[in-house]
N, CA, C and O atoms as CSV, one atom per row, in Angstrom:
chain,resi,resn,atom,element,x,y,z
A,1,MET,N,N,0.805,-1.193,0.000
A,1,MET,CA,C,0.000,0.000,0.000
A,1,MET,C,C,0.850,1.259,0.000
A,1,MET,O,O,0.449,2.265,-0.586
A,2,THR,N,N,2.017,1.234,0.642
A,2,THR,CA,C,2.838,2.438,0.724
A,2,THR,C,C,3.752,2.607,-0.473
A,2,THR,O,O,4.486,3.592,-0.552
A,3,ASP,N,N,3.723,1.678,-1.395
A,3,ASP,CA,C,4.655,1.722,-2.517
A,3,ASP,C,C,4.639,3.071,-3.215
A,3,ASP,O,O,3.664,3.441,-3.869
A,4,GLY,N,N,5.742,3.798,-3.063
A,4,GLY,CA,C,5.906,5.051,-3.758
A,4,GLY,C,C,5.205,6.239,-3.136
A,4,GLY,O,O,5.460,7.370,-3.549
A,5,LEU,N,N,4.339,6.037,-2.166
A,5,LEU,CA,C,3.612,7.162,-1.575
A,5,LEU,C,C,4.318,7.736,-0.351
A,5,LEU,O,O,4.092,8.894,-0.001
A,6,ILE,N,N,5.151,6.965,0.292
A,6,ILE,CA,C,5.911,7.450,1.441
A,6,ILE,C,C,7.377,7.485,1.028
A,6,ILE,O,O,7.950,6.477,0.616
A,7,ILE,N,N,7.969,8.672,1.150
A,7,ILE,CA,C,9.368,8.829,0.756
A,7,ILE,C,C,10.160,9.441,1.896
A,7,ILE,O,O,9.600,10.007,2.834
A,8,SER,N,N,11.463,9.316,1.795
A,8,SER,CA,C,12.379,9.953,2.734
A,8,SER,C,C,13.479,10.608,1.911
A,8,SER,O,O,14.209,9.942,1.177
A,9,ASP,N,N,13.582,11.918,2.046
A,9,ASP,CA,C,14.557,12.700,1.293
A,9,ASP,C,C,15.240,13.633,2.284
A,9,ASP,O,O,14.561,14.392,2.976
A,10,PRO,N,N,16.565,13.596,2.370
A,10,PRO,CA,C,17.257,14.446,3.340
A,10,PRO,C,C,16.971,15.939,3.157
A,10,PRO,O,O,17.154,16.723,4.088
A,11,ASP,N,N,16.528,16.327,1.977
A,11,ASP,CA,C,16.223,17.739,1.721
A,11,ASP,C,C,14.803,18.121,2.136
A,11,ASP,O,O,14.444,19.298,2.080
A,12,ILE,N,N,13.995,17.156,2.549
A,12,ILE,CA,C,12.622,17.428,2.977
A,12,ILE,C,C,12.475,16.983,4.431
A,12,ILE,O,O,12.559,15.793,4.734
A,13,LEU,N,N,12.256,17.940,5.320
A,13,LEU,CA,C,12.065,17.662,6.754
A,13,LEU,C,C,13.171,16.774,7.328
A,13,LEU,O,O,12.915,15.893,8.148
A,14,ASN,N,N,14.388,17.022,6.887
A,14,ASN,CA,C,15.560,16.281,7.388
A,14,ASN,C,C,15.451,14.769,7.218
A,14,ASN,O,O,15.987,14.011,8.026
A,15,GLY,N,N,14.763,14.336,6.179
A,15,GLY,CA,C,14.691,12.904,5.891
A,15,GLY,C,C,13.580,12.151,6.588
A,15,GLY,O,O,13.503,10.928,6.476
A,16,LYS,N,N,12.702,12.865,7.316
A,16,LYS,CA,C,11.566,12.164,7.933
A,16,LYS,C,C,10.690,11.572,6.838
A,16,LYS,O,O,10.583,12.152,5.757
A,17,PRO,N,N,10.064,10.433,7.095
A,17,PRO,CA,C,9.140,9.885,6.101
A,17,PRO,C,C,7.955,10.836,5.898
A,17,PRO,O,O,7.297,11.240,6.856
A,18,VAL,N,N,7.701,11.179,4.645
A,18,VAL,CA,C,6.608,12.093,4.298
A,18,VAL,C,C,5.773,11.490,3.179
A,18,VAL,O,O,6.205,10.576,2.477
A,19,VAL,N,N,4.566,12.027,3.033
A,19,VAL,CA,C,3.723,11.631,1.912
A,19,VAL,C,C,4.276,12.338,0.674
A,19,VAL,O,O,4.471,13.553,0.673
A,20,LYS,N,N,4.520,11.569,-0.358
A,20,LYS,CA,C,5.128,12.086,-1.582
A,20,LYS,C,C,4.349,13.294,-2.110
A,20,LYS,O,O,3.119,13.290,-2.153
A,21,GLY,N,N,5.093,14.316,-2.506
A,21,GLY,CA,C,4.492,15.515,-3.065
A,21,GLY,C,C,4.020,16.512,-2.018
A,21,GLY,O,O,3.433,17.542,-2.350
A,22,THR,N,N,4.281,16.199,-0.738
A,22,THR,CA,C,3.880,17.086,0.355
A,22,THR,C,C,5.044,17.235,1.325
A,22,THR,O,O,6.083,16.591,1.179
A,23,ARG,N,N,4.852,18.084,2.304
A,23,ARG,CA,C,5.771,18.173,3.434
A,23,ARG,C,C,5.043,17.680,4.691
A,23,ARG,O,O,5.316,18.130,5.804
A,24,ILE,N,N,4.118,16.753,4.482
A,24,ILE,CA,C,3.330,16.192,5.576
A,24,ILE,C,C,3.981,14.880,6.007
A,24,ILE,O,O,4.015,13.907,5.254
A,25,SER,N,N,4.496,14.879,7.233
A,25,SER,CA,C,5.207,13.692,7.707
A,25,SER,C,C,4.242,12.657,8.274
A,25,SER,O,O,3.122,12.967,8.680
A,26,VAL,N,N,4.715,11.435,8.286
A,26,VAL,CA,C,3.961,10.341,8.908
A,26,VAL,C,C,3.733,10.683,10.377
A,26,VAL,O,O,2.651,10.441,10.912
A,27,GLY,N,N,4.736,11.235,11.018
A,27,GLY,CA,C,4.616,11.612,12.423
A,27,GLY,C,C,3.538,12.652,12.669
A,27,GLY,O,O,2.815,12.568,13.662
A,28,LEU,N,N,3.419,13.625,11.786
A,28,LEU,CA,C,2.387,14.649,11.928
A,28,LEU,C,C,0.997,14.022,11.855
A,28,LEU,O,O,0.103,14.375,12.625
A,29,ILE,N,N,0.830,13.100,10.932
A,29,ILE,CA,C,-0.465,12.425,10.800
A,29,ILE,C,C,-0.796,11.656,12.075
A,29,ILE,O,O,-1.935,11.689,12.539
A,30,LEU,N,N,0.182,10.971,12.638
A,30,LEU,CA,C,-0.042,10.240,13.890
A,30,LEU,C,C,-0.364,11.198,15.034
A,30,LEU,O,O,-1.211,10.894,15.874
A,31,GLN,N,N,0.303,12.354,15.075
A,31,GLN,CA,C,0.017,13.344,16.111
A,31,GLN,C,C,-1.409,13.869,15.983
A,31,GLN,O,O,-2.094,14.062,16.987
A,32,CYS,N,N,-1.850,14.095,14.768
A,32,CYS,CA,C,-3.221,14.561,14.546
A,32,CYS,C,C,-4.230,13.544,15.060
A,32,CYS,O,O,-5.206,13.913,15.714
A,33,LEU,N,N,-4.002,12.270,14.769
A,33,LEU,CA,C,-4.904,11.226,15.254
A,33,LEU,C,C,-4.879,11.143,16.772
A,33,LEU,O,O,-5.920,10.984,17.409
A,34,ALA,N,N,-3.679,11.252,17.352
A,34,ALA,CA,C,-3.556,11.195,18.807
A,34,ALA,C,C,-4.272,12.371,19.481
A,34,ALA,O,O,-4.730,12.265,20.618
A,35,ALA,N,N,-4.357,13.484,18.763
A,35,ALA,CA,C,-5.034,14.671,19.295
A,35,ALA,C,C,-6.552,14.583,19.140
A,35,ALA,O,O,-7.281,15.473,19.579
A,36,GLY,N,N,-7.021,13.505,18.514
A,36,GLY,CA,C,-8.459,13.296,18.399
A,36,GLY,C,C,-9.062,13.670,17.062
A,36,GLY,O,O,-10.281,13.624,16.899
A,37,MET,N,N,-8.222,14.043,16.097
A,37,MET,CA,C,-8.753,14.360,14.774
A,37,MET,C,C,-9.159,13.081,14.055
A,37,MET,O,O,-8.503,12.049,14.192
A,38,SER,N,N,-10.234,13.152,13.296
A,38,SER,CA,C,-10.637,12.025,12.467
A,38,SER,C,C,-9.857,12.094,11.144
A,38,SER,O,O,-9.212,13.097,10.840
A,39,LYS,N,N,-9.930,11.023,10.382
A,39,LYS,CA,C,-9.293,11.037,9.065
A,39,LYS,C,C,-9.865,12.165,8.214
A,39,LYS,O,O,-9.134,12.844,7.493
A,40,GLU,N,N,-11.174,12.358,8.305
A,40,GLU,CA,C,-11.817,13.428,7.528
A,40,GLU,C,C,-11.315,14.802,7.968
A,40,GLU,O,O,-11.092,15.680,7.134
A,41,ASP,N,N,-11.138,14.990,9.283
A,41,ASP,CA,C,-10.601,16.256,9.791
A,41,ASP,C,C,-9.208,16.515,9.219
A,41,ASP,O,O,-8.885,17.630,8.808
A,42,ILE,N,N,-8.397,15.467,9.202
A,42,ILE,CA,C,-7.026,15.605,8.697
A,42,ILE,C,C,-7.047,15.968,7.216
A,42,ILE,O,O,-6.320,16.861,6.781
A,43,LEU,N,N,-7.867,15.285,6.455
A,43,LEU,CA,C,-7.941,15.564,5.021
A,43,LEU,C,C,-8.440,16.984,4.757
A,43,LEU,O,O,-7.964,17.645,3.834
A,44,ARG,N,N,-9.383,17.451,5.549
A,44,ARG,CA,C,-9.858,18.835,5.397
A,44,ARG,C,C,-8.780,19.839,5.801
A,44,ARG,O,O,-8.635,20.889,5.176
A,45,GLY,N,N,-8.036,19.512,6.837
A,45,GLY,CA,C,-7.004,20.411,7.347
A,45,GLY,C,C,-5.759,20.487,6.493
A,45,GLY,O,O,-5.024,21.473,6.545
A,46,TYR,N,N,-5.517,19.458,5.710
A,46,TYR,CA,C,-4.329,19.386,4.854
A,46,TYR,C,C,-4.782,19.051,3.438
A,46,TYR,O,O,-4.747,17.890,3.032
A,47,PRO,N,N,-5.208,20.064,2.685
A,47,PRO,CA,C,-5.800,19.809,1.365
A,47,PRO,C,C,-4.857,19.164,0.346
A,47,PRO,O,O,-5.322,18.608,-0.649
A,48,THR,N,N,-3.541,19.227,0.574
A,48,THR,CA,C,-2.624,18.563,-0.351
A,48,THR,C,C,-2.506,17.068,-0.070
A,48,THR,O,O,-1.933,16.326,-0.869
A,49,LEU,N,N,-3.044,16.629,1.057
A,49,LEU,CA,C,-2.996,15.222,1.436
A,49,LEU,C,C,-4.183,14.483,0.830
A,49,LEU,O,O,-5.334,14.884,1.000
A,50,THR,N,N,-3.885,13.405,0.125
A,50,THR,CA,C,-4.952,12.584,-0.453
A,50,THR,C,C,-5.330,11.476,0.528
A,50,THR,O,O,-4.576,11.157,1.448
A,51,ARG,N,N,-6.495,10.904,0.318
A,51,ARG,CA,C,-6.922,9.773,1.142
A,51,ARG,C,C,-5.907,8.624,1.008
A,51,ARG,O,O,-5.586,7.959,1.992
A,52,GLU,N,N,-5.414,8.400,-0.201
A,52,GLU,CA,C,-4.426,7.330,-0.430
A,52,GLU,C,C,-3.136,7.617,0.335
A,52,GLU,O,O,-2.530,6.710,0.907
A,53,GLY,N,N,-2.720,8.884,0.341
A,53,GLY,CA,C,-1.521,9.264,1.083
A,53,GLY,C,C,-1.694,9.072,2.578
A,53,GLY,O,O,-0.782,8.605,3.261
A,54,LEU,N,N,-2.859,9.432,3.082
A,54,LEU,CA,C,-3.165,9.245,4.500
A,54,LEU,C,C,-3.144,7.768,4.867
A,54,LEU,O,O,-2.541,7.384,5.869
A,55,GLU,N,N,-3.794,6.948,4.070
A,55,GLU,CA,C,-3.818,5.501,4.340
A,55,GLU,C,C,-2.418,4.900,4.234
A,55,GLU,O,O,-2.062,4.013,5.011
A,56,ALA,N,N,-1.624,5.378,3.277
A,56,ALA,CA,C,-0.256,4.883,3.126
A,56,ALA,C,C,0.581,5.242,4.351
A,56,ALA,O,O,1.390,4.434,4.807
A,57,ALA,N,N,0.392,6.440,4.881
A,57,ALA,CA,C,1.137,6.856,6.069
A,57,ALA,C,C,0.775,5.980,7.265
A,57,ALA,O,O,1.652,5.578,8.030
A,58,LEU,N,N,-0.499,5.687,7.423
A,58,LEU,CA,C,-0.929,4.835,8.541
A,58,LEU,C,C,-0.405,3.409,8.382
A,58,LEU,O,O,0.015,2.783,9.355
A,59,ASP,N,N,-0.434,2.910,7.169
A,59,ASP,CA,C,0.093,1.570,6.896
A,59,ASP,C,C,1.594,1.529,7.180
A,59,ASP,O,O,2.092,0.579,7.785
A,60,PHE,N,N,2.305,2.557,6.742
A,60,PHE,CA,C,3.749,2.657,6.967
A,60,PHE,C,C,4.037,2.624,8.469
A,60,PHE,O,O,4.889,1.861,8.925
A,61,ALA,N,N,3.329,3.446,9.229
A,61,ALA,CA,C,3.559,3.516,10.674
A,61,ALA,C,C,3.246,2.185,11.349
A,61,ALA,O,O,4.001,1.727,12.208
A,62,ALA,N,N,2.147,1.574,10.965
A,62,ALA,CA,C,1.769,0.287,11.568
A,62,ALA,C,C,2.834,-0.770,11.304
A,62,ALA,O,O,3.187,-1.532,12.203
A,63,ARG,N,N,3.339,-0.819,10.094
A,63,ARG,CA,C,4.349,-1.831,9.778
A,63,ARG,C,C,5.669,-1.554,10.488
A,63,ARG,O,O,6.407,-2.488,10.798
A,64,GLN,N,N,5.974,-0.292,10.748
A,64,GLN,CA,C,7.182,0.026,11.511
A,64,GLN,C,C,7.090,-0.559,12.913
A,64,GLN,O,O,8.062,-1.113,13.428
A,65,PHE,N,N,5.912,-0.434,13.530
A,65,PHE,CA,C,5.740,-0.935,14.883
A,65,PHE,C,C,5.625,-2.447,14.934
A,65,PHE,O,O,5.916,-3.043,15.971
A,66,GLU,N,N,5.214,-3.078,13.860
A,66,GLU,CA,C,5.126,-4.538,13.826
A,66,GLU,C,C,6.479,-5.168,13.549
A,66,GLU,O,O,6.639,-6.382,13.677
A,67,GLY,N,N,7.449,-4.354,13.172
A,67,GLY,CA,C,8.784,-4.860,12.936
A,67,GLY,C,C,9.013,-5.365,11.527
A,67,GLY,O,O,10.063,-5.939,11.239
A,68,GLU,N,N,8.044,-5.160,10.639
A,68,GLU,CA,C,8.253,-5.550,9.253
A,68,GLU,C,C,9.216,-4.573,8.599
A,68,GLU,O,O,9.270,-3.397,8.959
A,69,GLU,N,N,9.961,-5.068,7.653
A,69,GLU,CA,C,10.869,-4.193,6.923
A,69,GLU,C,C,10.057,-3.345,5.953
A,69,GLU,O,O,9.279,-3.860,5.151
A,70,VAL,N,N,10.256,-2.046,6.046
A,70,VAL,CA,C,9.598,-1.115,5.137
A,70,VAL,C,C,10.693,-0.333,4.433
A,70,VAL,O,O,11.520,0.317,5.072
A,71,LYS,N,N,10.689,-0.404,3.133
A,71,LYS,CA,C,11.709,0.314,2.369
A,71,LYS,C,C,11.199,1.694,2.018
A,71,LYS,O,O,10.103,1.855,1.483
A,72,VAL,N,N,12.016,2.687,2.329
A,72,VAL,CA,C,11.711,4.060,1.956
A,72,VAL,C,C,12.802,4.492,1.004
A,72,VAL,O,O,13.989,4.399,1.319
A,73,PHE,N,N,12.401,4.962,-0.155
A,73,PHE,CA,C,13.357,5.363,-1.162
A,73,PHE,C,C,13.504,6.868,-1.157
A,73,PHE,O,O,12.518,7.601,-1.072
A,74,THR,N,N,14.742,7.324,-1.249
A,74,THR,CA,C,15.007,8.757,-1.328
A,74,THR,C,C,14.605,9.235,-2.701
A,74,THR,O,O,14.948,8.625,-3.714
A,75,SER,N,N,13.879,10.325,-2.725
A,75,SER,CA,C,13.418,10.899,-3.986
A,75,SER,C,C,14.236,12.149,-4.286
A,75,SER,O,O,14.199,13.109,-3.516
A,76,LYS,N,N,14.943,12.150,-5.350
A,76,LYS,CA,C,15.687,13.318,-5.814
A,76,LYS,C,C,15.012,13.859,-7.041
A,76,LYS,O,O,14.640,13.114,-7.948
A,77,LYS,N,N,14.855,15.169,-7.064
A,77,LYS,CA,C,14.170,15.797,-8.190
A,77,LYS,C,C,15.106,16.042,-9.341
A,77,LYS,O,O,14.689,16.566,-10.374
């Protein structure tokens, strides 16, 4: 699910995993959920974030905690 949608680039947010095409980090999305925002609230609050990007970020985070290997590719423009 995260294939190509979550990237890590040292030039974007110091290499934190972000949703491709945005400066929205996986961590920010998790913080929003922890603060009680719904997925719909997040999508409304961050109009550059797509539903697919949001789901990819959640999948990425879940797999990190399960210990599965998740490959993040650096994107250079």
